PQR file of N, CA, C, O and H, with PARSE charges and radii, in Angstrom:
ATOM      1  N   MET A   1     250.500 235.322  44.556 -0.4000 1.5000
ATOM      2  CA  MET A   1     249.084 235.458  44.504 -0.0000 2.0000
ATOM      3  C   MET A   1     248.489 235.246  42.908  0.5500 1.7000
ATOM      4  O   MET A   1     248.999 235.863  41.973 -0.5500 1.4000
ATOM      5  N   SER A   2     247.684 234.575  42.773 -0.4000 1.5000
ATOM      6  CA  SER A   2     247.127 234.326  41.317 -0.0000 2.0000
ATOM      7  C   SER A   2     246.381 235.540  40.656  0.5500 1.7000
ATOM      8  O   SER A   2     245.800 236.340  41.389 -0.5500 1.4000
ATOM      9  H   SER A   2     247.270 234.073  43.533  0.4000 1.0000
ATOM     10  N   THR A   3     246.378 235.674  39.523 -0.4000 1.5000
ATOM     11  CA  THR A   3     245.694 236.561  38.990 -0.0000 2.0000
ATOM     12  C   THR A   3     244.175 236.571  39.184  0.5500 1.7000
ATOM     13  O   THR A   3     243.591 237.645  39.041 -0.5500 1.4000
ATOM     14  H   THR A   3     246.849 235.024  38.927  0.4000 1.0000
ATOM     15  N   ALA A   4     243.509 235.504  39.486 -0.4000 1.5000
ATOM     16  CA  ALA A   4     242.526 235.661  39.699 -0.0000 2.0000
ATOM     17  C   ALA A   4     242.249 235.867  41.411  0.5500 1.7000
ATOM     18  O   ALA A   4     241.091 236.152  41.713 -0.5500 1.4000
ATOM     19  H   ALA A   4     243.983 234.632  39.602  0.4000 1.0000
ATOM     20  N   GLU A   5     243.024 235.766  42.277 -0.4000 1.5000
ATOM     21  CA  GLU A   5     242.806 236.358  43.536 -0.0000 2.0000
ATOM     22  C   GLU A   5     243.295 237.975  43.346  0.5500 1.7000
ATOM     23  O   GLU A   5     242.773 238.976  43.835 -0.5500 1.4000
ATOM     24  H   GLU A   5     243.966 235.534  42.031  0.4000 1.0000
ATOM     25  N   LEU A   6     244.486 237.871  42.457 -0.4000 1.5000
ATOM     26  CA  LEU A   6     244.566 240.081  42.420 -0.0000 2.0000
ATOM     27  C   LEU A   6     243.421 240.719  42.123  0.5500 1.7000
ATOM     28  O   LEU A   6     243.180 241.778  42.703 -0.5500 1.4000
ATOM     29  H   LEU A   6     244.910 237.058  42.060  0.4000 1.0000
ATOM     30  N   LYS A   7     242.254 240.042  40.901 -0.4000 1.5000
ATOM     31  CA  LYS A   7     241.252 240.752  40.708 -0.0000 2.0000
ATOM     32  C   LYS A   7     240.049 240.580  41.733  0.5500 1.7000
ATOM     33  O   LYS A   7     239.106 241.339  41.510 -0.5500 1.4000
ATOM     34  H   LYS A   7     242.450 239.182  40.430  0.4000 1.0000
ATOM     35  N   ILE A   8     239.919 239.786  42.736 -0.4000 1.5000
ATOM     36  CA  ILE A   8     239.086 239.673  43.789 -0.0000 2.0000
ATOM     37  C   ILE A   8     239.722 240.747  44.585  0.5500 1.7000
ATOM     38  O   ILE A   8     239.010 241.751  44.561 -0.5500 1.4000
ATOM     39  H   ILE A   8     240.685 239.169  42.917  0.4000 1.0000
ATOM     40  N   ASP A   9     240.790 240.902  45.275 -0.4000 1.5000
ATOM     41  CA  ASP A   9     241.240 241.329  45.918 -0.0000 2.0000
ATOM     42  C   ASP A   9     241.101 243.203  45.540  0.5500 1.7000
ATOM     43  O   ASP A   9     240.858 244.120  46.325 -0.5500 1.4000
ATOM     44  H   ASP A   9     241.368 240.087  45.294  0.4000 1.0000
ATOM     45  N   LEU A  10     241.327 243.239  44.266 -0.4000 1.5000
ATOM     46  CA  LEU A  10     241.302 244.861  43.591 -0.0000 2.0000
ATOM     47  C   LEU A  10     239.752 245.274  43.659  0.5500 1.7000
ATOM     48  O   LEU A  10     239.318 246.308  44.167 -0.5500 1.4000
ATOM     49  H   LEU A  10     241.525 242.494  43.628  0.4000 1.0000
ATOM     50  N   ILE A  11     239.024 244.283  43.060 -0.4000 1.5000
ATOM     51  CA  ILE A  11     237.485 244.575  43.425 -0.0000 2.0000
ATOM     52  C   ILE A  11     237.183 244.946  44.589  0.5500 1.7000
ATOM     53  O   ILE A  11     236.341 245.821  44.792 -0.5500 1.4000
ATOM     54  H   ILE A  11     239.376 243.443  42.648  0.4000 1.0000
ATOM     55  N   SER A  12     237.776 244.383  45.451 -0.4000 1.5000
ATOM     56  CA  SER A  12     237.256 244.449  47.042 -0.0000 2.0000
ATOM     57  C   SER A  12     237.571 245.886  47.298  0.5500 1.7000
ATOM     58  O   SER A  12     236.658 246.655  47.598 -0.5500 1.4000
ATOM     59  H   SER A  12     238.460 243.672  45.286  0.4000 1.0000
ATOM     60  N   ARG A  13     238.855 246.314  47.195 -0.4000 1.5000
ATOM     61  CA  ARG A  13     239.229 247.331  47.419 -0.0000 2.0000
ATOM     62  C   ARG A  13     238.431 248.752  46.559  0.5500 1.7000
ATOM     63  O   ARG A  13     238.096 249.834  47.042 -0.5500 1.4000
ATOM     64  H   ARG A  13     239.597 245.689  46.952  0.4000 1.0000
ATOM     65  N   ILE A  14     238.349 248.439  45.669 -0.4000 1.5000
ATOM     66  CA  ILE A  14     237.667 249.287  45.070 -0.0000 2.0000
ATOM     67  C   ILE A  14     236.187 249.408  45.424  0.5500 1.7000
ATOM     68  O   ILE A  14     235.601 250.458  45.158 -0.5500 1.4000
ATOM     69  H   ILE A  14     238.621 247.560  45.276  0.4000 1.0000
ATOM     70  N   ALA A  15     235.601 248.470  45.964 -0.4000 1.5000
ATOM     71  CA  ALA A  15     234.203 248.683  46.490 -0.0000 2.0000
ATOM     72  C   ALA A  15     234.156 249.071  47.717  0.5500 1.7000
ATOM     73  O   ALA A  15     233.083 249.229  48.300 -0.5500 1.4000
ATOM     74  H   ALA A  15     236.077 247.618  46.180  0.4000 1.0000
ATOM     75  N   ASN A  16     235.401 249.291  48.311 -0.4000 1.5000
ATOM     76  CA  ASN A  16     235.432 249.569  49.928 -0.0000 2.0000
ATOM     77  C   ASN A  16     236.132 251.170  49.564  0.5500 1.7000
ATOM     78  O   ASN A  16     236.410 251.848  50.553 -0.5500 1.4000
ATOM     79  H   ASN A  16     236.272 249.163  47.838  0.4000 1.0000
ATOM     80  N   THR A  17     236.368 251.676  48.407 -0.4000 1.5000
ATOM     81  CA  THR A  17     237.009 253.067  48.433 -0.0000 2.0000
ATOM     82  C   THR A  17     236.241 253.997  48.548  0.5500 1.7000
ATOM     83  O   THR A  17     235.128 253.718  48.101 -0.5500 1.4000
ATOM     84  H   THR A  17     236.142 251.125  47.604  0.4000 1.0000
ATOM     85  N   GLU A  18     236.357 255.295  49.073 -0.4000 1.5000
ATOM     86  CA  GLU A  18     235.592 256.343  49.253 -0.0000 2.0000
ATOM     87  C   GLU A  18     235.779 257.495  48.443  0.5500 1.7000
ATOM     88  O   GLU A  18     234.988 258.418  48.247 -0.5500 1.4000
ATOM     89  H   GLU A  18     237.261 255.522  49.435  0.4000 1.0000
ATOM     90  N   GLU A  19     236.962 257.319  47.983 -0.4000 1.5000
ATOM     91  CA  GLU A  19     237.756 258.279  47.136 -0.0000 2.0000
ATOM     92  C   GLU A  19     237.430 258.445  45.771  0.5500 1.7000
ATOM     93  O   GLU A  19     237.741 257.502  45.044 -0.5500 1.4000
ATOM     94  H   GLU A  19     237.604 256.570  48.142  0.4000 1.0000
ATOM     95  N   PRO A  20     236.827 259.513  45.199 -0.5600 1.5000
ATOM     96  CA  PRO A  20     236.389 259.227  43.741  0.2800 2.0000
ATOM     97  C   PRO A  20     237.568 259.393  42.754  0.5500 1.7000
ATOM     98  O   PRO A  20     237.678 258.980  41.599 -0.5500 1.4000
ATOM     99  N   ARG A  21     238.501 260.179  43.594 -0.4000 1.5000
ATOM    100  CA  ARG A  21     239.763 260.230  42.638 -0.0000 2.0000
ATOM    101  C   ARG A  21     240.871 259.465  42.380  0.5500 1.7000
ATOM    102  O   ARG A  21     241.823 259.638  41.619 -0.5500 1.4000
ATOM    103  H   ARG A  21     238.412 260.515  44.532  0.4000 1.0000
ATOM    104  N   ILE A  22     240.456 258.195  43.486 -0.4000 1.5000
ATOM    105  CA  ILE A  22     241.273 257.231  42.962 -0.0000 2.0000
ATOM    106  C   ILE A  22     240.682 256.140  42.462  0.5500 1.7000
ATOM    107  O   ILE A  22     241.476 255.249  42.161 -0.5500 1.4000
ATOM    108  H   ILE A  22     239.682 258.054  44.104  0.4000 1.0000
ATOM    109  N   ILE A  23     239.353 255.875  42.240 -0.4000 1.5000
ATOM    110  CA  ILE A  23     237.999 254.921  41.214 -0.0000 2.0000
ATOM    111  C   ILE A  23     238.518 255.899  39.798  0.5500 1.7000
ATOM    112  O   ILE A  23     238.949 255.190  38.888 -0.5500 1.4000
ATOM    113  H   ILE A  23     238.707 256.598  42.485  0.4000 1.0000
ATOM    114  N   GLU A  24     238.528 257.233  39.543 -0.4000 1.5000
ATOM    115  CA  GLU A  24     238.467 257.998  38.398 -0.0000 2.0000
ATOM    116  C   GLU A  24     239.971 257.389  37.676  0.5500 1.7000
ATOM    117  O   GLU A  24     239.946 256.730  36.636 -0.5500 1.4000
ATOM    118  H   GLU A  24     238.178 257.809  40.282  0.4000 1.0000
ATOM    119  N   GLU A  25     241.113 257.690  38.327 -0.4000 1.5000
ATOM    120  CA  GLU A  25     242.457 257.256  37.941 -0.0000 2.0000
ATOM    121  C   GLU A  25     242.112 255.789  37.792  0.5500 1.7000
ATOM    122  O   GLU A  25     241.962 255.574  36.589 -0.5500 1.4000
ATOM    123  H   GLU A  25     241.133 258.226  39.171  0.4000 1.0000
ATOM    124  N   LEU A  26     241.952 254.855  38.397 -0.4000 1.5000
ATOM    125  CA  LEU A  26     241.934 253.664  37.871 -0.0000 2.0000
ATOM    126  C   LEU A  26     241.240 253.115  36.427  0.5500 1.7000
ATOM    127  O   LEU A  26     241.636 252.284  35.610 -0.5500 1.4000
ATOM    128  H   LEU A  26     242.074 255.030  39.374  0.4000 1.0000
ATOM    129  N   ARG A  27     239.796 254.114  36.496 -0.4000 1.5000
ATOM    130  CA  ARG A  27     239.066 253.931  35.362 -0.0000 2.0000
ATOM    131  C   ARG A  27     240.039 254.212  34.049  0.5500 1.7000
ATOM    132  O   ARG A  27     240.237 253.432  33.117 -0.5500 1.4000
ATOM    133  H   ARG A  27     239.474 254.789  37.160  0.4000 1.0000
ATOM    134  N   ARG A  28     240.603 255.565  34.235 -0.4000 1.5000
ATOM    135  CA  ARG A  28     241.213 256.402  33.388 -0.0000 2.0000
ATOM    136  C   ARG A  28     242.680 255.240  32.656  0.5500 1.7000
ATOM    137  O   ARG A  28     242.938 255.131  31.457 -0.5500 1.4000
ATOM    138  H   ARG A  28     240.442 256.199  34.992  0.4000 1.0000
ATOM    139  N   LEU A  29     243.461 254.480  33.886 -0.4000 1.5000
ATOM    140  CA  LEU A  29     244.509 253.486  33.931 -0.0000 2.0000
ATOM    141  C   LEU A  29     243.791 252.440  32.831  0.5500 1.7000
ATOM    142  O   LEU A  29     244.122 252.398  31.646 -0.5500 1.4000
ATOM    143  H   LEU A  29     243.252 254.569  34.860  0.4000 1.0000
ATOM    144  N   LEU A  30     242.804 251.647  33.406 -0.4000 1.5000
ATOM    145  CA  LEU A  30     242.368 250.775  32.522 -0.0000 2.0000
ATOM    146  C   LEU A  30     241.789 251.038  31.225  0.5500 1.7000
ATOM    147  O   LEU A  30     241.856 250.166  30.358 -0.5500 1.4000
ATOM    148  H   LEU A  30     242.536 251.681  34.369  0.4000 1.0000
ATOM    149  N   ASP A  31     241.099 252.395  30.946 -0.4000 1.5000
ATOM    150  CA  ASP A  31     240.847 252.710  29.710 -0.0000 2.0000
ATOM    151  C   ASP A  31     241.921 252.684  28.867  0.5500 1.7000
ATOM    152  O   ASP A  31     241.733 252.246  27.732 -0.5500 1.4000
ATOM    153  H   ASP A  31     241.044 253.104  31.649  0.4000 1.0000
ATOM    154  N   PHE A  32     243.060 253.079  29.202 -0.4000 1.5000
ATOM    155  CA  PHE A  32     244.364 253.695  28.537 -0.0000 2.0000
ATOM    156  C   PHE A  32     244.793 251.954  28.031  0.5500 1.7000
ATOM    157  O   PHE A  32     244.705 251.566  26.866 -0.5500 1.4000
ATOM    158  H   PHE A  32     243.212 253.435  30.124  0.4000 1.0000
ATOM    159  N   GLU A  33     245.227 251.136  29.132 -0.4000 1.5000
ATOM    160  CA  GLU A  33     245.632 249.661  29.002 -0.0000 2.0000
ATOM    161  C   GLU A  33     244.776 249.058  27.874  0.5500 1.7000
ATOM    162  O   GLU A  33     245.360 248.515  26.937 -0.5500 1.4000
ATOM    163  H   GLU A  33     245.299 251.450  30.079  0.4000 1.0000
ATOM    164  N   LEU A  34     243.399 249.115  27.898 -0.4000 1.5000
ATOM    165  CA  LEU A  34     242.554 248.516  27.139 -0.0000 2.0000
ATOM    166  C   LEU A  34     242.165 248.777  25.879  0.5500 1.7000
ATOM    167  O   LEU A  34     241.706 247.871  25.182 -0.5500 1.4000
ATOM    168  H   LEU A  34     242.924 249.556  28.659  0.4000 1.0000
ATOM    169  N   ASP A  35     242.311 250.216  25.356 -0.4000 1.5000
ATOM    170  CA  ASP A  35     242.431 250.629  24.276 -0.0000 2.0000
ATOM    171  C   ASP A  35     243.355 250.042  23.260  0.5500 1.7000
ATOM    172  O   ASP A  35     244.582 250.147  23.278 -0.5500 1.4000
ATOM    173  H   ASP A  35     242.684 250.952  25.921  0.4000 1.0000
ATOM    174  N   LYS A  36     242.783 249.541  22.555 -0.4000 1.5000
ATOM    175  CA  LYS A  36     243.615 248.811  21.108 -0.0000 2.0000
ATOM    176  C   LYS A  36     243.934 249.526  19.838  0.5500 1.7000
ATOM    177  O   LYS A  36     244.429 248.997  18.842 -0.5500 1.4000
ATOM    178  H   LYS A  36     241.786 249.455  22.541  0.4000 1.0000
ATOM    179  N   ASP A  37     243.543 251.001  19.993 -0.4000 1.5000
ATOM    180  CA  ASP A  37     243.496 251.416  18.954 -0.0000 2.0000
ATOM    181  C   ASP A  37     244.530 252.686  18.911  0.5500 1.7000
ATOM    182  O   ASP A  37     244.542 253.466  19.864 -0.5500 1.4000
ATOM    183  H   ASP A  37     243.141 251.431  20.801  0.4000 1.0000
ATOM    184  N   ALA A  38     245.386 252.878  17.803 -0.4000 1.5000
ATOM    185  CA  ALA A  38     246.824 253.348  17.875 -0.0000 2.0000
ATOM    186  C   ALA A  38     246.598 255.046  18.165  0.5500 1.7000
ATOM    187  O   ALA A  38     245.691 255.708  17.660 -0.5500 1.4000
ATOM    188  H   ALA A  38     245.376 252.245  17.029  0.4000 1.0000
ATOM    189  N   TYR A  39     247.644 255.570  19.100 -0.4000 1.5000
ATOM    190  CA  TYR A  39     247.628 256.912  19.734 -0.0000 2.0000
ATOM    191  C   TYR A  39     247.731 257.944  18.519  0.5500 1.7000
ATOM    192  O   TYR A  39     248.568 258.110  17.632 -0.5500 1.4000
ATOM    193  H   TYR A  39     248.380 255.032  19.511  0.4000 1.0000
ATOM    194  N   GLU A  40     246.653 258.502  18.817 -0.4000 1.5000
ATOM    195  CA  GLU A  40     247.143 259.881  17.702 -0.0000 2.0000
ATOM    196  C   GLU A  40     247.895 260.897  18.267  0.5500 1.7000
ATOM    197  O   GLU A  40     247.348 261.327  19.283 -0.5500 1.4000
ATOM    198  H   GLU A  40     245.973 258.368  19.538  0.4000 1.0000
ATOM    199  N   LEU A  41     249.150 261.555  17.942 -0.4000 1.5000
ATOM    200  CA  LEU A  41     249.475 262.588  18.239 -0.0000 2.0000
ATOM    201  C   LEU A  41     248.993 263.792  17.789  0.5500 1.7000
ATOM    202  O   LEU A  41     248.158 263.785  16.884 -0.5500 1.4000
ATOM    203  H   LEU A  41     249.594 261.206  17.117  0.4000 1.0000
ATOM    204  N   ASN A  42     249.394 264.879  18.290 -0.4000 1.5000
ATOM    205  CA  ASN A  42     248.612 265.880  17.604 -0.0000 2.0000
ATOM    206  C   ASN A  42     250.143 266.673  17.236  0.5500 1.7000
ATOM    207  O   ASN A  42     251.241 266.218  17.554 -0.5500 1.4000
ATOM    208  H   ASN A  42     250.071 264.886  19.025  0.4000 1.0000
ATOM    209  N   PRO A  43     249.924 267.861  16.548 -0.5600 1.5000
ATOM    210  CA  PRO A  43     251.047 268.241  15.407  0.2800 2.0000
ATOM    211  C   PRO A  43     252.221 268.661  16.289  0.5500 1.7000
ATOM    212  O   PRO A  43     253.362 268.498  15.857 -0.5500 1.4000
ATOM    213  N   GLN A  44     251.985 269.273  17.682 -0.4000 1.5000
ATOM    214  CA  GLN A  44     253.008 269.481  18.636 -0.0000 2.0000
ATOM    215  C   GLN A  44     253.947 268.090  18.812  0.5500 1.7000
ATOM    216  O   GLN A  44     255.171 268.026  18.698 -0.5500 1.4000
ATOM    217  H   GLN A  44     251.058 269.406  18.033  0.4000 1.0000
ATOM    218  N   GLN A  45     253.092 267.093  19.095 -0.4000 1.5000
ATOM    219  CA  GLN A  45     253.694 266.073  19.560 -0.0000 2.0000
ATOM    220  C   GLN A  45     254.547 265.366  18.281  0.5500 1.7000
ATOM    221  O   GLN A  45     255.552 264.670  18.421 -0.5500 1.4000
ATOM    222  H   GLN A  45     252.098 267.145  19.187  0.4000 1.0000
ATOM    223  N   HIS A  46     253.882 265.726  16.967 -0.4000 1.5000
ATOM    224  CA  HIS A  46     254.624 265.038  15.992 -0.0000 2.0000
ATOM    225  C   HIS A  46     256.062 265.913  15.763  0.5500 1.7000
ATOM    226  O   HIS A  46     257.071 265.353  15.333 -0.5500 1.4000
ATOM    227  H   HIS A  46     253.066 266.292  16.853  0.4000 1.0000
ATOM    228  N   GLN A  47     256.037 266.958  16.009 -0.4000 1.5000
ATOM    229  CA  GLN A  47     257.298 268.229  16.175 -0.0000 2.0000
ATOM    230  C   GLN A  47     258.284 267.680  17.126  0.5500 1.7000
ATOM    231  O   GLN A  47     259.493 267.722  16.897 -0.5500 1.4000
ATOM    232  H   GLN A  47     255.217 267.412  16.357  0.4000 1.0000
ATOM    233  N   ARG A  48     257.795 267.190  18.143 -0.4000 1.5000
ATOM    234  CA  ARG A  48     258.824 267.059  19.232 -0.0000 2.0000
ATOM    235  C   ARG A  48     259.382 265.653  18.831  0.5500 1.7000
ATOM    236  O   ARG A  48     260.572 265.405  19.020 -0.5500 1.4000
ATOM    237  H   ARG A  48     256.813 267.157  18.329  0.4000 1.0000
ATOM    238  N   VAL A  49     258.633 264.836  18.343 -0.4000 1.5000
ATOM    239  CA  VAL A  49     259.238 263.498  18.212 -0.0000 2.0000
ATOM    240  C   VAL A  49     260.022 263.435  17.213  0.5500 1.7000
ATOM    241  O   VAL A  49     260.986 262.671  17.166 -0.5500 1.4000
ATOM    242  H   VAL A  49     257.666 265.038  18.189  0.4000 1.0000
ATOM    243  N   SER A  50     259.609 264.432  16.079 -0.4000 1.5000
ATOM    244  CA  SER A  50     261.071 264.585  15.031 -0.0000 2.0000
ATOM    245  C   SER A  50     262.224 265.426  15.699  0.5500 1.7000
ATOM    246  O   SER A  50     263.377 265.014  15.568 -0.5500 1.4000
ATOM    247  H   SER A  50     258.826 265.053  16.117  0.4000 1.0000
ATOM    248  N   GLU A  51     261.999 266.485  16.350 -0.4000 1.5000
ATOM    249  CA  GLU A  51     263.376 267.011  16.965 -0.0000 2.0000
ATOM    250  C   GLU A  51     264.005 265.906  17.515  0.5500 1.7000
ATOM    251  O   GLU A  51     265.050 265.513  16.997 -0.5500 1.4000
ATOM    252  H   GLU A  51     261.063 266.820  16.457  0.4000 1.0000
ATOM    253  N   ALA A  52     263.451 265.231  18.664 -0.4000 1.5000
ATOM    254  CA  ALA A  52     263.936 264.079  19.270 -0.0000 2.0000
ATOM    255  C   ALA A  52     264.859 263.246  18.517  0.5500 1.7000
ATOM    256  O   ALA A  52     266.011 262.973  18.856 -0.5500 1.4000
ATOM    257  H   ALA A  52     262.602 265.550  19.085  0.4000 1.0000
ATOM    258  N   LYS A  53     264.094 262.762  17.184 -0.4000 1.5000
ATOM    259  CA  LYS A  53     264.958 261.894  16.284 -0.0000 2.0000
ATOM    260  C   LYS A  53     266.335 262.582  15.568  0.5500 1.7000
ATOM    261  O   LYS A  53     267.365 261.932  15.391 -0.5500 1.4000
ATOM    262  H   LYS A  53     263.159 262.983  16.908  0.4000 1.0000
ATOM    263  N   ALA A  54     266.210 263.720  15.264 -0.4000 1.5000
ATOM    264  CA  ALA A  54     267.138 264.494  14.904 -0.0000 2.0000
ATOM    265  C   ALA A  54     268.213 265.025  15.828  0.5500 1.7000
ATOM    266  O   ALA A  54     269.312 265.501  15.543 -0.5500 1.4000
ATOM    267  H   ALA A  54     265.374 264.248  15.408  0.4000 1.0000
ATOM    268  N   GLU A  55     267.566 264.806  17.143 -0.4000 1.5000
ATOM    269  CA  GLU A  55     269.085 265.049  18.154 -0.0000 2.0000
ATOM    270  C   GLU A  55     269.654 263.578  18.070  0.5500 1.7000
ATOM    271  O   GLU A  55     270.806 263.351  17.698 -0.5500 1.4000
ATOM    272  H   GLU A  55     266.674 264.419  17.374  0.4000 1.0000
ATOM    273  N   TYR A  56     268.787 262.625  18.434 -0.4000 1.5000
ATOM    274  CA  TYR A  56     269.508 261.222  18.492 -0.0000 2.0000
ATOM    275  C   TYR A  56     270.525 260.829  17.343  0.5500 1.7000
ATOM    276  O   TYR A  56     271.650 260.488  17.709 -0.5500 1.4000
ATOM    277  H   TYR A  56     267.851 262.809  18.736  0.4000 1.0000
ATOM    278  N   PHE A  57     270.240 260.844  15.994 -0.4000 1.5000
ATOM    279  CA  PHE A  57     270.870 260.875  14.736 -0.0000 2.0000
ATOM    280  C   PHE A  57     271.734 261.559  14.957  0.5500 1.7000
ATOM    281  O   PHE A  57     272.756 260.879  14.864 -0.5500 1.4000
ATOM    282  H   PHE A  57     269.326 261.121  15.697  0.4000 1.0000
ATOM    283  N   ALA A  58     272.106 263.158  15.363 -0.4000 1.5000
ATOM    284  CA  ALA A  58     273.022 263.562  15.552 -0.0000 2.0000
ATOM    285  C   ALA A  58     274.009 263.448  16.561  0.5500 1.7000
ATOM    286  O   ALA A  58     275.070 264.068  16.622 -0.5500 1.4000
ATOM    287  H   ALA A  58     271.276 263.710  15.439  0.4000 1.0000
ATOM    288  N   GLY A  59     273.479 262.430  17.507 -0.4000 1.5000
ATOM    289  CA  GLY A  59     274.508 261.851  18.741 -0.0000 2.0000
ATOM    290  C   GLY A  59     274.499 262.661  20.037  0.5500 1.7000
ATOM    291  O   GLY A  59     275.277 262.578  20.986 -0.5500 1.4000
ATOM    292  H   GLY A  59     272.616 261.926  17.458  0.4000 1.0000
ATOM    293  N   ASN A  60     273.381 263.513  19.855 -0.4000 1.5000
ATOM    294  CA  ASN A  60     272.998 264.534  21.242 -0.0000 2.0000
ATOM    295  C   ASN A  60     272.392 263.371  22.492  0.5500 1.7000
ATOM    296  O   ASN A  60     271.318 263.531  23.073 -0.5500 1.4000
ATOM    297  H   ASN A  60     272.748 263.581  19.083  0.4000 1.0000
ATOM    298  N   VAL A  61     273.202 262.370  22.701 -0.4000 1.5000
ATOM    299  CA  VAL A  61     272.391 261.694  23.701 -0.0000 2.0000
ATOM    300  C   VAL A  61     273.537 261.679  25.059  0.5500 1.7000
ATOM    301  O   VAL A  61     274.721 262.014  25.036 -0.5500 1.4000
ATOM    302  H   VAL A  61     274.075 262.240  22.229  0.4000 1.0000
ATOM    303  N   LEU A  62     272.637 261.115  26.333 -0.4000 1.5000
ATOM    304  CA  LEU A  62     273.460 261.241  27.450 -0.0000 2.0000
ATOM    305  C   LEU A  62     273.287 259.372  27.481  0.5500 1.7000
ATOM    306  O   LEU A  62     272.437 258.571  27.092 -0.5500 1.4000
ATOM    307  H   LEU A  62     271.675 260.843  26.351  0.4000 1.0000
ATOM    308  N   SER A  63     274.603 259.295  28.167 -0.4000 1.5000
ATOM    309  CA  SER A  63     274.677 257.501  28.602 -0.0000 2.0000
ATOM    310  C   SER A  63     273.690 257.546  29.864  0.5500 1.7000
ATOM    311  O   SER A  63     273.277 258.571  30.408 -0.5500 1.4000
ATOM    312  H   SER A  63     275.293 259.945  28.483  0.4000 1.0000
ATOM    313  N   GLU A  64     273.399 256.227  30.215 -0.4000 1.5000
ATOM    314  CA  GLU A  64     272.301 255.901  31.224 -0.0000 2.0000
ATOM    315  C   GLU A  64     273.265 257.105  32.856  0.5500 1.7000
ATOM    316  O   GLU A  64     272.775 257.794  33.751 -0.5500 1.4000
ATOM    317  H   GLU A  64     273.734 255.395  29.773  0.4000 1.0000
ATOM    318  N   GLN A  65     274.475 256.830  32.536 -0.4000 1.5000
ATOM    319  CA  GLN A  65     274.987 257.340  33.972 -0.0000 2.0000
ATOM    320  C   GLN A  65     274.933 258.697  33.852  0.5500 1.7000
ATOM    321  O   GLN A  65     274.388 259.329  34.757 -0.5500 1.4000
ATOM    322  H   GLN A  65     274.873 256.270  31.809  0.4000 1.0000
ATOM    323  N   GLN A  66     275.423 259.310  32.843 -0.4000 1.5000
ATOM    324  CA  GLN A  66     274.867 260.686  32.584 -0.0000 2.0000
ATOM    325  C   GLN A  66     273.979 261.254  32.973  0.5500 1.7000
ATOM    326  O   GLN A  66     274.089 262.221  33.728 -0.5500 1.4000
ATOM    327  H   GLN A  66     275.866 258.796  32.108  0.4000 1.0000
ATOM    328  N   ALA A  67     272.612 260.677  32.447 -0.4000 1.5000
ATOM    329  CA  ALA A  67     271.502 261.077  32.826 -0.0000 2.0000
ATOM    330  C   ALA A  67     270.857 261.079  34.497  0.5500 1.7000
ATOM    331  O   ALA A  67     270.138 261.803  35.185 -0.5500 1.4000
ATOM    332  H   ALA A  67     272.523 259.892  31.834  0.4000 1.0000
ATOM    333  N   ASP A  68     271.660 259.706  34.643 -0.4000 1.5000
ATOM    334  CA  ASP A  68     271.197 259.783  36.414 -0.0000 2.0000
ATOM    335  C   ASP A  68     271.935 260.679  37.070  0.5500 1.7000
ATOM    336  O   ASP A  68     271.504 260.997  38.179 -0.5500 1.4000
ATOM    337  H   ASP A  68     272.245 259.118  34.084  0.4000 1.0000
ATOM    338  N   GLU A  69     273.058 261.246  36.657 -0.4000 1.5000
ATOM    339  CA  GLU A  69     273.879 262.501  37.463 -0.0000 2.0000
ATOM    340  C   GLU A  69     273.173 263.725  36.772  0.5500 1.7000
ATOM    341  O   GLU A  69     273.251 264.584  37.651 -0.5500 1.4000
ATOM    342  H   GLU A  69     273.408 260.988  35.756  0.4000 1.0000
ATOM    343  N   ALA A  70     272.806 264.050  36.164 -0.4000 1.5000
ATOM    344  CA  ALA A  70     271.730 265.240  35.749 -0.0000 2.0000
ATOM    345  C   ALA A  70     270.506 265.082  36.616  0.5500 1.7000
ATOM    346  O   ALA A  70     270.209 265.921  37.467 -0.5500 1.4000
ATOM    347  H   ALA A  70     272.743 263.352  35.450  0.4000 1.0000
ATOM    348  N   ILE A  71     269.888 264.126  36.413 -0.4000 1.5000
ATOM    349  CA  ILE A  71     268.820 263.993  37.274 -0.0000 2.0000
ATOM    350  C   ILE A  71     268.920 264.201  38.770  0.5500 1.7000
ATOM    351  O   ILE A  71     268.133 264.916  39.392 -0.5500 1.4000
ATOM    352  H   ILE A  71     270.130 263.445  35.722  0.4000 1.0000
ATOM    353  N   ASP A  72     270.040 263.465  39.376 -0.4000 1.5000
ATOM    354  CA  ASP A  72     270.440 263.556  40.912 -0.0000 2.0000
ATOM    355  C   ASP A  72     270.649 265.557  41.025  0.5500 1.7000
ATOM    356  O   ASP A  72     269.845 266.271  41.624 -0.5500 1.4000
ATOM    357  H   ASP A  72     270.678 262.885  38.870  0.4000 1.0000
ATOM    358  N   GLN A  73     271.833 266.047  40.332 -0.4000 1.5000
ATOM    359  CA  GLN A  73     271.997 267.434  40.262 -0.0000 2.0000
ATOM    360  C   GLN A  73     270.517 268.204  40.282  0.5500 1.7000
ATOM    361  O   GLN A  73     270.316 269.042  41.161 -0.5500 1.4000
ATOM    362  H   GLN A  73     272.487 265.467  39.845  0.4000 1.0000
ATOM    363  N   TRP A  74     269.691 267.964  39.493 -0.4000 1.5000
ATOM    364  CA  TRP A  74     268.341 268.458  39.454 -0.0000 2.0000
ATOM    365  C   TRP A  74     267.471 268.631  40.237  0.5500 1.7000
ATOM    366  O   TRP A  74     266.648 269.545  40.281 -0.5500 1.4000
ATOM    367  H   TRP A  74     269.854 267.283  38.779  0.4000 1.0000
ATOM    368  N   LEU A  75     267.709 267.120  41.382 -0.4000 1.5000
ATOM    369  CA  LEU A  75     266.564 266.914  42.370 -0.0000 2.0000
ATOM    370  C   LEU A  75     267.469 267.675  43.700  0.5500 1.7000
ATOM    371  O   LEU A  75     266.870 268.364  44.526 -0.5500 1.4000
ATOM    372  H   LEU A  75     268.378 266.378  41.346  0.4000 1.0000
ATOM    373  N   ASP A  76     268.687 267.491  43.762 -0.4000 1.5000
ATOM    374  CA  ASP A  76     269.497 268.343  44.694 -0.0000 2.0000
ATOM    375  C   ASP A  76     269.085 269.918  44.621  0.5500 1.7000
ATOM    376  O   ASP A  76     269.150 270.547  45.676 -0.5500 1.4000
ATOM    377  H   ASP A  76     269.173 266.932  43.091  0.4000 1.0000
ATOM    378  N   GLY A  77     268.774 270.417  43.745 -0.4000 1.5000
ATOM    379  CA  GLY A  77     268.641 271.953  43.299 -0.0000 2.0000
ATOM    380  C   GLY A  77     267.321 272.239  43.864  0.5500 1.7000
ATOM    381  O   GLY A  77     267.036 273.423  44.044 -0.5500 1.4000
ATOM    382  H   GLY A  77     268.721 269.905  42.887  0.4000 1.0000
ATOM    383  N   LYS A  78     266.331 271.178  44.221 -0.4000 1.5000
ATOM    384  CA  LYS A  78     264.968 271.547  44.572 -0.0000 2.0000
ATOM    385  C   LYS A  78     264.829 271.826  45.999  0.5500 1.7000
ATOM    386  O   LYS A  78     263.736 272.154  46.461 -0.5500 1.4000
ATOM    387  H   LYS A  78     266.563 270.216  44.075  0.4000 1.0000
TER
END
């Protein structure tokens, strides 16, 4: 399906949607994707990024396989 066809299909679906939550979520997603300004982090986010960088540089990382196993264990415990 071409981009033009996808747009027409999406417009049609939005026009026929009665659920405001879906329309609001689509708007939020488009606003985020189309915003070309730099994302500003708050102080807590800056702190967490700094902590994550320090963990990475200290070698406190998981391989993809280790992460997958940890996620699977967590999901099994739910």
